[in-house]
N, C-alpha and C positions, 0 to 999 in steps of 0.2 A: 973531608977531601977539599982541595983548594979551589975556591970559590966560591962557596957554600956557607952561608952564614950559622951561625951558631943560633940554638934551637931560643928563644924566649917564654921565658916563664912569668906569669903572673903571680902576685899574693895579695892579701885583703895586709893594705900598708899604714901607713908608713914603714921608712925602716925601723928594727928594733921590737916586731911586733911578732910574739908567738909562730904566728905565719911564717914569717921570713926563717923561723929558727927552726922549723918541722920542714922547711924546702930544703933546707941544708942536708936535711937527713937522706936526701934521695940523690942517689948520685950522678942521675942523667943531665940534674939540674945544676948540682957544684957549682959548675963551670961552667954555665950556661947564664948570658943576659935574667938577670930578675929584675920584673916589672912591679912596683908597689903602685896598688888602686886605693882609692879612696872609701872603697866596699864593696861587700861581696859580690854585686850588682855590676858594677864596673869590672870585676875582675873577670866575671861570666862572660859580659860581653865584650870584652878583649880576645876571649875563644870564640865567640859566635863570630866576630867581625875578622879572624882572621890574623889577626896581630899579633897572637902566642900562639905556643904550641899545646898549652894547656895552661890551666888557672890553681893555685893549690886554696882552699877554702876549708873554715873549719865548721864541721858539720853536729855535732855532739860534743857536754863538757859531761863528766861524771859526778859533777856536783850539781849543776843548774838546766840539764837535759839539751835538747836539742835546738840548736841555730835556728829560729825561722827563716829567719830570710835567707839563708842557702835550703832550706826546703823548698819554700815557695820560689824560687830562681828557680828550680832543678825541675818543678812541676811544672811550666809557666814556659813560654818563651818558646825558641827556638832548642829541639831538643840537643842535648849535650849528655855526654859518657861519662861515668868514674870509672878510671881505669887502677885506683892505687889507693891506697888508704895509709895513713901515719900515725901510730900515737906518740903523743907528747904530755910528757910529764911537765904539769904547771906550776910553775914557781914562782910566788910574785914579791915585789920588793916597790918600798914605800920611798921616793926620791924628792929630791928637794934641791933646788938652786943650792950651791954651794953655801954654806955658811949660814943656810936656815935651819933654827931650832923646832923642835917640835911641837913648842909651846906657841911658836909664831904661826903654825898652819891654821887659816882661816877657812880656806877650800880645797878641797880632793877631787881629782880627775883620772877616771877613766871609762871603760866601755862598762855597760848594766851587767853584761856578762859575768864581769870580774868583780866589781861593787859587791855583787851578791855572795862570792867568793870570799869574799874578807869583811862582810860586814858587820858580824862580832867581834874582829879585832879593832876595827875602826870605832865601833861607839865606845869598846873601855879605852882605846887608845887618843881617842880624836874627837870625845861626845857633842863638839859644838862645830865642829868642822862641818862646811855644808857642800854636800856632794856636786859635781859639776860633771855631766854626761858627757861621754867620747864618743866618735866615732870607733876609734881602736885604741889599746892600751897605748900603742906606740903614739898615737896623733896627744894623748895627754900626757904623754914625758915629751912631746912637744912646745903646747902650749903651755907648761911649764917652765921651759926656757927659754920661750918667750916672753913669759913673766904673766901671762892669763890667769894662771891658779897657781896656788901655793906649793902645791904637791900632788905627785901622780902615783898610783897603782900599776905597775908595769911592768916586762920580764928585765930580769938585771941588763939583759942586752942594750935595752932601751937607754940605761941611765949611762952605759959607754958610749952609743951614738950622738945624745943630745947635751953630753958632759953634765950628767947632775951627778948627786951624792947621795947614795943610799943609806939612808938613816936607821932602817931596819929591814932583815928580806926572810924570807920564808915566812908571810904573816897571813896565808891563808888558814881559814878557820876547818876545813878539811883537807889537812897532809897526806900525798898521795892521791890528789885530782888528776885523772887524766884527759884530755882534750884528745878528739879524732877530727883530723883533717881529711879531706877529699881531695885528691888530684883528677882535674875533670878536662877531658878534652872534646872534640869533634867525634860525634859518633862511627865507630870503625867496629870489625869484628874484635870479638871480645879476645882475650888472650887466651892459650890454652887453660884446662883445669889443674890446678897442682894438690888437691884431694882439701887443702884449707881456703876454701873460698868464700866471699860472699856475692848474694846475688841483692840489688836492691830495685826497686821497682815504686811505680804509684800509680794506685788503681782510683779509679773516678767509679763511684757506684752508679749502678743504669738507675735506681729509683728507689726513694725511701721505702721500703716495707719493714714488719716485723722480722727479725732474723736476716736482715741484707748483709751485715758483716758477718755473723757466724755461718752463714755459707759461705765467704771470703775464705774465711780462717780454715773450714774446714776442708777446701781445695787443698790446703798445704797438710793440715794433718794426716790427712787419711794417707799421705803419700809418706808421710815419715820426713817434712821438711820443719825444719825448726828454725822458729822465727824472733830474731834477738831483738828487733823492732821494731813496734807499730805506732803512726801516728797520726791524728785524723790532721787537717789542714783546709779552712774555710774555702772555696771555691771562689769565692768573690758576687757570686751569681744570686746569690740569695740566701737569708737566714737558712738553716739547716742543710745544706750543700756544701756538704765536706768529701774531701780527697783523703787516703791513707797511704802513705810513705811506709815502706814494709823493707824491713832487711831481713833476707832468710840465709841461711846456712847452705851452702855448694851453689853450684856454678849451673848455668843452662843449658850448659852440654851432659850434663845427667840427667837422665832419662825422668827421674821422679821431679826435678824442680822444673823440667821443659814441659813435663804431662798438668803439673801442677800451675805454672804460666799458660798454657794454651785454655785448662781450666776456669782461671779467673778472667781471662780474655772473654770468653764466652758468657760469663756472668756481667761484666762491668761495660760499661759507657764505654770506656777507653782504657789503657794500661802504657804509663810510658815506662820501656823497659831503661833505666840506667846504669846497667852493666852488671857484668859479672868480674869479680876480680881478689886476686890474695889477700887473706886475711894479715894484716899487720904483725900480729903477734902467734901466729903458723897453727892457730888449733881449728883442730880438724874434729867435723860434727860423727856422732857415733850413726850409726846404720840399725835401724831395725829391720829383723827378720821380715821378708819382703818388699825391701826397699832397695835393694840393689838393683846397678845394670843390668846385671846379666837376671834378676828375676824379671825386672821391665821387659827385656829382651824374651824370653822364655814366654812369660805372657802374652806379649802382642802375636808370638809365630804359632803359638796354642789356637787364639783366636780367628788367626789368618789361617791356619790349616781348616779351621772348622767351615768357617765361609766361604773354601775352595774345594774341598773334600770330604767333607763330612766326617762324624768321630770315628777315628782309626781304632 
């Protein structure tokens, strides 16, 4: 509509990162203003301050696991909500300033998560090169363009952005690696269930005792809710104090998921709901007997009848 400015979206920058590439896959963000940020924390804080509608940040990789900064930023601070996920196949390229040969490379820069995915290739092709950590893959490419490093490992898009030459492409040690990104906004009602959804929460154990984690997991298991990821993160208040970041199949609007959430809320010191949203691959969870919404509703109605009229 006239007079209404377009939405703005933040992402882990600078220009040329995989995050920018993933953001382009979201139709609503394709024609919006896209704001590169220097860190995951900066991107999420831009959402908290209301400077952008949402931010796209990496959450986990199929080779290196989760991105600790993202987990910690979502677990603390002003609450935020995941509204969408994007899966992106990751292909790395080795890029240099034009005219640089492989034998002239003494330093290689990239983000540590990326370095771990090409470590074997670098050892075999550049065994004497020194690794320099960058804040993002594109920041490494920018450093090469500025003359602060000899080569960068980054997305091919970064070579175009910073006018670098690709010496070798698709250099990953694990072909087919995938990174999962999440689009994060301020809290709002979750989108309706699609039947192919995921729910993410952070659970803070009330007290450390034998079986505390098992009690938490059992509440999901007995209701037929499958967990696709669970990771512990330190809370920062002392050794041995952890919270658990959890991905569960299903949507909070579904009876089994809602009941599981209510149960862990009773057990935990706190539970931070990070959203129910469609899965990027459209995968639908299976339903065990006794875990459908209808069966939960019928069981609840039976108990209510017993409370009000007694056995029929």
